[in-house]
C-alpha positions in Angstrom: 94.1 151.0 124.0 93.1 150.7 127.6 92.9 153.8 129.9 95.8 152.3 131.9 98.1 152.0 128.9 97.2 155.2 127.1 99.8 157.9 127.5 98.7 160.9 129.5 98.9 164.4 128.0 102.0 165.1 130.0 103.6 162.0 128.6 102.6 162.7 125.0 103.2 166.4 124.3 102.0 167.9 121.0 104.1 169.7 118.4 102.7 171.4 115.3 104.5 171.7 111.9 103.4 174.5 109.6 104.9 174.2 106.1 105.1 177.8 104.8 107.6 177.5 102.0 105.2 177.8 99.1 104.8 180.8 96.8 101.0 180.9 96.5 100.8 181.7 92.8 96.9 181.8 92.8 97.0 184.9 95.0 99.2 186.6 92.4 102.8 187.9 92.3 104.5 189.2 95.4 105.4 187.8 98.8 104.8 184.1 99.5 101.2 183.4 100.4 101.9 182.7 104.1 103.4 186.2 104.4 100.5 188.0 102.9 98.8 190.4 105.3 95.4 189.7 106.8 94.1 192.6 108.8 97.6 194.0 108.8 99.2 190.8 110.2 100.8 188.0 108.0 98.6 185.0 107.6 101.4 182.9 109.0 101.2 184.7 112.3 97.5 184.1 112.4 98.0 180.4 111.7 100.7 180.1 114.4 98.5 181.9 117.0 95.6 179.6 116.1 97.6 176.5 116.9 99.3 178.0 119.9 95.9 178.8 121.3 95.5 175.2 122.2 96.9 174.5 125.7 98.0 171.1 124.4 100.4 172.5 121.8 103.8 173.3 123.4 105.9 173.6 120.2 105.3 175.1 116.8 107.8 174.5 114.0 107.5 176.8 111.0 109.0 175.5 107.8 110.1 178.6 105.9 111.1 179.1 102.3 114.6 177.7 101.7 116.1 181.2 101.5 113.7 182.9 103.9 114.3 181.3 107.4 115.9 184.4 108.8 113.0 186.6 107.6 110.4 184.3 109.1 112.3 184.1 112.4 112.3 187.9 112.5 108.6 187.9 111.7 107.8 185.6 114.6 110.0 187.7 116.9 108.2 190.9 115.9 104.7 189.6 116.9 103.2 188.7 120.2 103.0 185.0 120.6 102.0 182.9 123.7 104.9 182.6 126.2 103.9 179.0 127.1 104.6 177.8 123.5 108.0 177.3 122.0 108.7 178.3 118.4 111.3 177.0 115.9 112.0 178.0 112.3 113.7 175.7 109.8 114.3 176.1 106.1 112.0 174.0 103.8 112.4 172.1 100.7 111.3 172.2 97.1 107.9 170.4 97.7 105.4 170.5 100.6 106.2 166.9 101.3 109.9 167.6 101.7 109.2 170.6 103.8 107.0 168.6 106.2 109.7 166.0 106.5 112.3 168.7 107.3 109.9 170.0 110.0 109.5 166.5 111.5 113.3 166.1 111.5 113.6 169.2 113.7 111.2 167.9 116.4 112.8 166.9 119.8 112.1 163.2 120.6 109.6 163.8 123.4 106.8 164.9 121.0 104.6 161.8 120.3 101.7 163.7 118.7 102.3 165.9 115.6 99.9 168.3 113.9 100.5 169.4 110.3 98.8 172.6 109.4 98.5 174.7 106.3 99.7 178.3 106.9 96.9 179.3 104.4 94.3 178.2 106.9 94.9 181.1 109.4 91.5 181.1 111.2 91.0 177.5 112.3 89.2 177.6 115.7 91.0 176.2 118.8 88.1 173.7 119.3 88.9 172.1 116.0 92.6 171.8 116.9 91.7 170.2 120.2 89.3 167.7 118.6 92.1 166.5 116.3 94.5 166.1 119.2 92.0 164.3 121.4 91.3 161.8 118.6 95.0 161.0 118.2 95.4 160.6 121.9 92.5 158.2 121.9 94.5 155.9 119.6 93.9 157.0 116.0 97.1 156.9 113.9 95.9 159.8 111.7 93.0 162.3 112.1 91.6 164.9 109.7 89.0 167.6 110.4 86.4 167.5 107.6 83.1 169.0 106.5 80.2 167.6 104.5 80.0 169.0 101.0 77.3 171.5 100.1 77.6 171.0 96.4 76.9 168.0 94.2 80.3 166.7 92.9 80.9 165.4 89.4 83.8 163.3 88.2 84.8 164.4 84.7 87.2 163.4 82.0 89.7 166.3 82.2 90.0 168.4 79.1 93.3 168.6 77.3 92.7 172.2 76.4 92.0 174.8 79.2 88.3 175.9 79.2 87.1 173.1 76.9 83.9 171.2 77.9 84.6 168.1 80.0 82.4 165.0 79.8 80.9 163.9 83.1 81.7 160.3 83.9 80.2 159.8 87.4 78.3 161.5 90.2 79.7 160.3 93.6 77.3 159.9 96.5 77.6 163.3 98.2 76.7 161.9 101.7 79.9 159.8 101.7 82.2 162.7 100.7 84.0 165.2 103.0 86.1 168.3 102.3 89.3 167.8 104.4 91.0 170.6 106.3 93.9 171.0 108.6 95.4 170.7 111.2 95.8 167.0 110.5 97.0 165.0 113.5 99.3 162.0 113.7 101.0 159.6 115.9 104.6 160.7 115.3 106.0 157.3 114.5 103.2 156.6 112.0 103.8 159.9 110.2 107.6 159.3 110.1 107.0 155.9 108.6 104.7 157.3 106.0 107.3 159.9 104.9 110.0 157.2 104.7 107.7 154.8 102.7 105.6 156.9 100.4 107.6 158.6 97.7 104.9 159.6 95.2 103.3 163.1 95.0 100.5 163.5 97.5 98.1 166.4 98.4 98.1 165.8 102.1 99.9 163.8 104.8 96.8 161.7 105.7 96.8 160.2 102.3 100.3 159.0 102.9 99.1 157.2 106.0 96.3 155.7 104.0 98.9 154.2 101.6 100.4 152.4 104.6 97.1 150.6 105.0 96.2 152.3 108.2 92.8 153.9 109.1 92.5 157.7 108.9 89.5 159.0 110.9 87.6 162.3 110.4 86.4 164.6 113.1 84.1 167.6 112.5 85.9 170.5 110.8 84.8 174.1 110.9 83.7 176.5 108.2 86.2 179.1 109.4 89.1 176.8 108.8 88.9 177.5 105.0 92.0 177.8 102.9 93.0 181.3 101.7 93.9 180.6 98.1 92.2 183.3 96.0 91.9 187.1 96.4 88.2 186.5 97.3 89.2 184.3 100.2 91.1 187.2 101.7 87.9 189.3 101.6 86.1 186.5 103.5 88.9 186.1 106.0 88.9 189.8 106.7 85.1 189.6 107.3 85.6 186.7 109.7 88.2 188.6 111.7 85.9 191.7 111.8 83.1 189.6 113.2 85.4 188.0 115.8 86.6 191.5 116.9 83.0 192.6 117.2 82.0 189.5 119.2 85.1 188.9 121.3 86.5 192.4 121.6 89.8 191.8 119.8 
């Protein structure tokens, strides 16, 4: 796309969709994972603030549990959020894919770039958010932040009994592998077409765009954009926040 034909930031405002309707069973019983406290503040609020920290993001849509939209709206109202960013809460569906689609359906028409972000990645740095947005605005239909793998990866034949030994069938070349994070960024029309076309179960939205035959590009991710899934991840997230308070004064 030439510089003359590429939309300017003002012509292509950015909205973010945060699906937060899951229960988070690996963190144990209790509140949905997105509502678990991290340094006294729900992870969802940290995630919303992380995306709203980007000056490019002017709308954040939070997709709440189907019966919890009022609770999530009250939660957002109770916490300080940037005045320059609009916030919207909509009820989600039974699956992540359905929840993202419901969030997309709620977007006003002027938003041409859409981010989809895991509420369980509450500490993503603003530089990562901006890098994803910039790559979409430069013409990529779909963008993911990603990190090289530190560990060797083995492909195995899954065991039919939990805990049983699993035969290794291949060792993929580690240099070609990346661990994908969020926010993932999209041209809005491309993402809508993916949700209308791909009906099978997927683990992320970028894989839906891949199934359309389009190229997904990766930009550098960040080690602090990890997913809080297990109790140990909460300990690590608290440590990151403590370091940020020490370094930044908040």
